[in-house]
C-alpha positions, 0 to 999 in steps of 0.5 A: 461474477461482475465487478465494477471498479471506479478506476478500471471499469466493469469486468466479469471475473472467473468463478475461481476468483469469485471464490477467492474474493469471498475467502476469509483471507481476502475478506479480512483485508476489508479491515486492513487500512492501506495507510496503516495509521492514516485513517486514525488521524484523518477519517478520509484516508480510509482505503483498505488492502481489499480495495487495492487487491481487487484493483491489482487483479483487475488491472492485470486482467485489463492488461492481458495477464493470464488467470494465474497472474490475476490470482497472484495479484488478488492474493499478493497482500493477504499476509499484510498485518493490521495497520500494514507497514506500521507493524514493520517499525514495531517489529523492526523490519527495516525493509518494510517486508514483514508481510513477505516474511510471513506470506507462505505461512499465512497462505498455507494456514488459510482457506486459499489452498483448498479453493485453488485445489478445487479448480485444479491449481497448485497454490505453491506454483502460483503464489510462491514465485513472484518472479514469474508474474512480471506485470504484478511485481517488479523491483523499483524503479520499474512499473508494476500493477501493484505500484500503479494501483496504489498510486492511482487509487490513493491519489484519485480517492484523496482528490489529488488526480482526476479521473480524466487523468487516470483514464489518459494514463491507462490508455498510454499503458501497455505490456511489451515482452512481459514488462509494463511500459508507457507509450508517451514521455508526457504520460510517464512524466505525469505518472512520476509526478503522481507517484511522488504525490503518493510516496512523498507528499502523502506518505510523508505528510506531517499528520500521516507521519505523526499517526504512524509514529504514535501508533507504533509507540502504542503497539510497542507498549501493548506488546511490552505490557503483554496486552497484545502479541505479534499474533494479534496483528493477523486480525483486523485493525479495529480488533487490535484497537479494541484489545488495547482499549479494553485493557483499560491500561491507563498509559495505553488509553492516554496514548490512544487519545493522542491520536485524536484531534492533533495539530502538527506541522513540519518544522526542521528546527523545533520538532519532537519527531523525525522520521525517515521512510524507505526511499522509493524512486520511480523511473518507468520505461517508455516504449520508443521505436520498439525499445524500452528506455527509462524515462529519466534518460530522455526527460529532465523533468523526471530527473529533477523530480527523482533528485528532489524525491531522493533528497526529501526521503533521505533527509526525512521529515521533522514534525512539531506537535502543536496541540493534542485534544486528549478528551476522546479515545479512538 
């Protein structure tokens, strides 16, 4: 199977990966938006977990990761619910890890184990121990393929970074003793800046925060009224919206309309919404003379960016809602 990714280029992938890509579990991710509620308040914020999952797989391949790690990369998000991390708030998972909590169950009940068995792989060996895949996943503040892909993909797609910048960064990315690192301090500084455009400027964009808050409110109401249950979250975004809309519940319909044509601003003194997100700091290793050194130790620029990001994330964002057009429903 030949794949052409806008960030990483053209690849031929093995047959087992092709079968997994066309599995029901992976195809479902085409209907799960990466930003949760983002696409509901801004139709251009429309990247999906499917695009990201393919990207992570290909980045691991590009970096020399073996086939098993590529499989793990492709499948790492299959348990993400409709609306992604919005559901963590709805179900009160403060570490934003509900999809991890249900991962084994989702995998076991899917078509994935049989596909892997047909090609001589044991799904438990590959998928139930992330610690063996050091390119795919690393705890913050380290680099990993997952973190790199969603940063580059979102920020490129939304016009915040250029393809030339992406290409230059990828040329400076390498694996040393199984760990991702960056060749030059300047490239590490660039990625840290791009990452904070993602997790601070985008995740905490006033419109994004409003959409997240309002959708979480709607989903809670839907559960309270018995219109949906947590099992509905294993469907696609549009299917859950349809369940809510088709209920014809007046309160739900009114709330759904409040996701359309809203005008909001950041205002610390006059606000209706205050939201804090999980603090996500980054400090990638730089390879200097065969040693891996966190870039913050050698870059004042990175230390400053980290301090600013921590302050912003810790305080959260205060949103004033100026106007909502209630004439249309999503």
